[in-house]
Steps between C-alpha positions, in 0.01 A plus 500: 500500500858370508757683295551207264134524397559868420786412270305229331206732460719766346643245259153391402403864443787563270429172317149615428620848392752365261247249359248778440762710328630213289148406381392858453796582285443185284827338598345163560164339426516258795754495777774765499760590236868433567581868557228550755588169660858613554374827645283296742788273605720814560226654717440191699871462564528864615188486718608180670837648585360833619709652784171607671362141510490478880374859559214702359568470129407802290379474149791481263415834350511670842810321626821690581711200379488442131535129443405532136736623223400838342392312182281260703357793701396655167345173379310451825369857491367427147344172613336654802369800315324264261396219743436699816152632413402161358607324821231681695233341270654154455653444849339760725576336840862434404538863381345650814714284730810606301410866534416453873837328559690773323333775693541320838866430439568852385339642819715262715818606322419867501244557782478885454426493134133532396393288201 
């Protein structure tokens, strides 16, 4: 798949994760609360301007370049801890492709590392 589709797919994955988190925490009955919406816009902006866009892009948590501020890293870790296991049930194909992309990119960036 072209790299642009990879970026769009990653943005779609993070959208679903934030939505699961927002609804699960009772922030919004329908749609997304303002706080989670601002986190989503921040993530989409950072993902779309990723320096690894044209090369094998690792998952943000495995990346050597921290595009996210320490506060946002903490927030995303919290969101992913909550929504990650639920993603496998609600969006299994998207989750598996995300994991596969992360592993494949990590192997290309560090070919001698076993995952």
